[in-house]
C-alpha positions in Angstrom: -89.4 -49.2 12.9 -90.7 -50.1 9.1 -90.4 -47.5 6.4 -93.9 -46.7 6.7 -93.7 -45.3 10.0 -90.5 -43.8 9.4 -91.9 -41.7 6.5 -95.2 -41.0 8.2 -92.8 -39.7 11.3 -90.4 -37.6 8.4 -93.8 -36.1 6.9 -95.0 -35.1 10.6 -91.7 -33.2 11.0 -91.5 -31.6 7.3 -95.5 -30.5 7.9 -94.5 -28.8 11.0 -91.6 -27.1 10.0 -93.2 -25.7 6.9 -95.8 -24.4 9.2 -93.7 -22.6 11.4 -91.7 -21.4 8.0 -94.8 -20.0 6.6 -96.1 -18.3 10.2 -92.5 -16.9 10.4 -92.5 -15.0 6.9 -92.1 -11.5 7.5 -95.3 -10.5 5.2 -97.6 -12.7 7.4 -96.4 -11.4 10.8 -98.1 -8.9 12.5 -96.5 -6.6 15.5 -98.1 -6.9 18.6 -99.6 -3.8 20.4 -96.5 -4.2 23.0 -94.0 -4.1 20.0 -95.9 -1.2 18.1 -95.7 1.3 21.2 -92.3 0.6 22.6 -90.7 2.8 20.5 -92.6 5.6 22.1 -92.5 4.7 25.9 -89.3 5.2 27.9 -88.2 1.5 29.2 -87.9 1.3 33.1 -84.7 0.6 34.5 -83.3 -2.7 34.4 -82.7 -4.8 37.9 -80.6 -7.1 36.5 -76.9 -7.7 37.3 -76.1 -5.6 33.8 -77.8 -2.7 35.1 -76.6 -3.1 38.4 -73.0 -3.4 36.8 -73.8 -0.4 34.5 -74.7 2.1 37.7 -71.9 1.1 39.7 -69.5 1.8 36.5 -71.1 5.0 36.4 -70.7 6.1 39.7 -67.2 4.8 39.5 -66.7 7.1 36.5 -68.1 10.4 38.1 -66.0 9.8 41.3 -62.7 9.6 39.5 -64.0 12.7 37.5 -64.7 14.6 40.8 -61.2 13.3 42.1 -58.9 13.8 39.5 -60.9 17.1 37.9 -63.8 16.7 35.7 -63.7 18.5 32.6 -66.1 21.5 33.3 -63.8 22.1 36.7 -60.9 22.3 35.1 -62.4 24.3 31.9 -63.3 26.7 34.6 -59.8 26.8 35.9 -58.0 27.1 32.9 -60.1 29.9 32.0 -59.0 31.9 34.5 -55.3 31.2 33.7 -55.8 31.1 29.6 -59.3 31.3 28.1 -57.1 29.7 25.0 -55.4 27.0 26.5 -57.4 23.0 26.1 -58.0 20.5 28.6 -56.3 18.2 26.5 -53.3 20.3 27.5 -53.8 19.8 31.1 -54.9 15.4 30.7 -51.4 15.1 28.7 -49.7 16.8 31.6 -51.5 14.8 34.0 -50.2 12.1 32.1 -46.7 13.1 32.0 -47.2 13.7 36.4 -48.7 10.0 36.6 -45.9 8.1 34.9 -43.5 10.2 37.2 -45.3 8.7 40.3 -45.6 5.5 38.7 -42.0 5.9 38.2 -41.2 6.6 41.7 -43.4 3.9 43.0 -41.0 1.5 40.6 -38.2 2.7 42.7 -39.8 1.9 45.8 -40.5 -1.6 44.5 -37.0 -2.2 43.6 -35.8 -0.6 46.6 -38.1 -3.5 48.6 -37.2 -6.1 46.1 -33.4 -5.9 46.9 -34.6 -6.2 50.8 -36.7 -9.4 50.0 -39.8 -7.6 51.2 -42.0 -7.1 48.2 -45.2 -9.1 47.0 -47.0 -9.0 43.6 -50.0 -7.1 45.1 -47.6 -4.7 47.4 -45.6 -3.8 43.8 -49.3 -3.1 42.2 -50.7 -1.2 44.5 -47.4 1.1 45.0 -47.4 1.4 41.1 -51.1 2.6 41.1 -50.7 4.5 44.0 -47.8 6.5 42.6 -49.6 7.0 39.3 -52.9 8.4 41.1 -50.7 10.6 43.6 -49.2 12.0 40.3 -52.2 13.1 38.8 -53.9 14.3 41.8 -50.4 16.7 42.4 -51.4 18.3 39.0 -54.6 18.8 39.7 -53.8 20.4 43.0 -51.3 22.4 41.2 -53.4 23.9 38.9 -55.7 24.8 41.4 -53.3 26.3 43.5 -52.4 28.6 40.9 -55.9 29.4 40.2 -56.3 30.4 43.6 -53.2 32.5 43.5 -54.5 34.1 40.4 -57.3 35.3 41.9 -56.1 36.7 45.2 -53.8 38.7 42.7 -56.6 39.8 41.2 -58.3 41.0 44.0 -55.7 42.6 45.5 -54.7 45.0 42.1 -59.1 45.4 42.2 -58.8 48.9 44.9 -55.8 50.6 42.9 -57.3 49.6 39.7 -61.0 51.3 40.6 -58.9 54.4 42.2 -57.1 54.5 38.7 -60.4 54.4 36.6 -61.9 56.6 39.2 -59.5 59.4 38.5 -59.0 58.7 34.7 -63.0 59.6 34.6 -62.7 62.3 36.7 -60.3 63.9 34.6 -62.7 63.6 31.9 -62.0 60.6 29.7 -64.3 58.0 28.5 -64.7 54.6 30.2 -63.4 53.0 27.3 -60.4 55.0 27.3 -59.7 55.0 30.6 -59.8 51.4 30.8 -57.3 51.4 28.0 -55.1 53.6 29.9 -55.2 51.3 33.4 -55.1 48.3 31.2 -51.3 49.5 30.0 -49.9 48.8 33.4 -48.6 45.7 34.5 -50.6 43.1 36.4 -52.8 40.2 36.5 -56.1 42.5 36.3 -54.6 44.4 33.7 -53.8 41.4 31.3 -57.8 40.6 31.7 -58.8 43.9 31.0 -56.9 44.4 28.0 -58.1 40.8 26.8 -62.1 42.7 27.5 -60.7 45.5 25.7 -59.7 42.9 22.9 -63.1 41.4 22.6 -65.0 45.0 22.6 -62.7 45.7 19.6 -64.2 42.9 17.9 -67.8 44.2 17.8 -69.0 42.7 21.7 -70.2 45.5 24.1 -67.5 46.7 26.4 -70.2 46.3 29.6 -71.2 42.2 28.3 -67.3 41.9 27.8 -66.3 42.6 31.1 -69.1 41.0 33.0 -67.7 38.0 31.1 -64.2 38.7 32.3 -65.8 38.6 36.2 -67.8 35.7 35.7 -64.4 34.0 34.5 -62.6 35.1 36.8 -64.8 34.3 39.8 -63.7 36.8 42.0 -66.7 38.5 43.6 -65.3 41.9 44.6 -65.1 42.1 40.8 -68.4 40.9 40.1 -69.7 43.7 42.0 -67.6 46.2 40.5 -68.9 45.4 37.2 -72.2 45.2 38.2 -71.9 48.8 40.0 -70.1 50.2 36.5 -72.8 48.5 34.5 -75.8 50.1 36.2 -74.0 53.1 36.2 -73.4 53.5 32.2 -76.9 52.1 31.6 -78.8 54.6 33.5 -76.7 57.8 33.5 -75.3 57.9 37.0 -72.4 60.3 37.5 -69.7 57.6 36.7 -66.7 59.2 38.7 -68.8 59.2 41.8 -69.8 55.4 41.4 -66.2 54.4 40.5 -65.1 56.0 43.8 -67.6 54.5 45.7 -66.8 51.1 44.3 -63.4 51.7 45.0 -64.0 52.1 48.2 -66.0 49.0 48.7 -62.9 47.2 47.0 -60.7 48.3 49.8 -62.9 47.5 52.4 -63.4 44.0 50.8 -59.2 44.0 50.9 -59.1 45.3 54.4 -61.7 42.7 56.2 -59.8 39.8 53.8 -56.5 41.1 55.6 -58.1 41.0 59.2 -59.3 37.4 58.3 -56.3 36.4 57.4 -54.4 37.6 60.2 -56.5 36.2 62.6 -56.2 32.9 60.9 -52.1 33.6 61.1 -52.9 34.0 64.9 -54.1 30.9 65.5 -51.5 28.9 63.1 -48.7 30.7 65.4 -50.2 29.1 68.4 -49.1 25.8 67.5 -45.4 25.7 67.7 -45.9 27.7 70.8 -48.4 25.4 72.7 -47.1 22.2 71.4 -43.5 23.1 70.7 -42.1 25.6 73.4 -44.5 25.2 76.1 -43.8 21.6 76.8 -40.2 22.0 76.3 -40.4 25.1 79.0 -42.1 23.2 81.5 -39.9 20.3 81.1 -36.5 22.7 81.8 -38.4 24.0 84.7 -39.6 20.9 86.3 -36.6 18.3 85.2 -34.1 20.1 87.6 -36.3 19.9 90.5 -37.6 16.5 90.1 -34.0 15.4 89.7 -32.9 16.9 93.0 -35.7 15.3 95.2 -35.0 12.1 97.0 -37.9 9.7 96.3 -36.0 6.7 97.6 -37.2 5.1 100.7 
């Protein structure tokens, strides 16, 4: 190519570049209609592989949260046992239990390695399974403690209601009767003391009792507090209302005991049917079979 042709080509490239740079200057750039309304319109969900991967990760995170105990569920359980305890403490205990489970898995890996039947995939599976089992066991232990606490509250409710009815019938006010009952021992008495402490800081007594019932999640206690609140607000005879609530709590406890007795009767049949009865049949039939001459 001649020098003149080379210069013309370079000049052409330079001119095109200058035009592109001039058109790209921000002062001369005009935003399109789509760019102007995009910040005010919600974008549709993506359909690419990134959106699919994001939804899959969100679903997996939600499943792990439900399996290991989501933060709201753990907070509700801790409120039943100790409202002042933080969720982070439970998570730290879950980590410790997971490490203990991983340690148990490592011991199993060592035992399998001594026998020469351990593969890397199996070792990884044992470690992950042990850690997951430890975290799940800690959450299950917390749920079990909450269940026992609610059962204790439901069991103590009839006696507490009767004591309140006697105190109010003797002429004491609701707050004084609650202070007298809360001085005793028991799970429900501790929750009543906490509610009275909240009422002492300025909160209405009925609202403090309602918050306690909602926090514990015991239906019988919720009905009792609702009846007490209605009686206080409407001016009904409080002693009669408390006696009726005590009778309702006793009836609820009786139904619960009958249901528990029915379930235990069914459980008692399992060893009888699958253990005692087959052994009895074998001992009754086998001697006769042994005496029979089944030969030709």
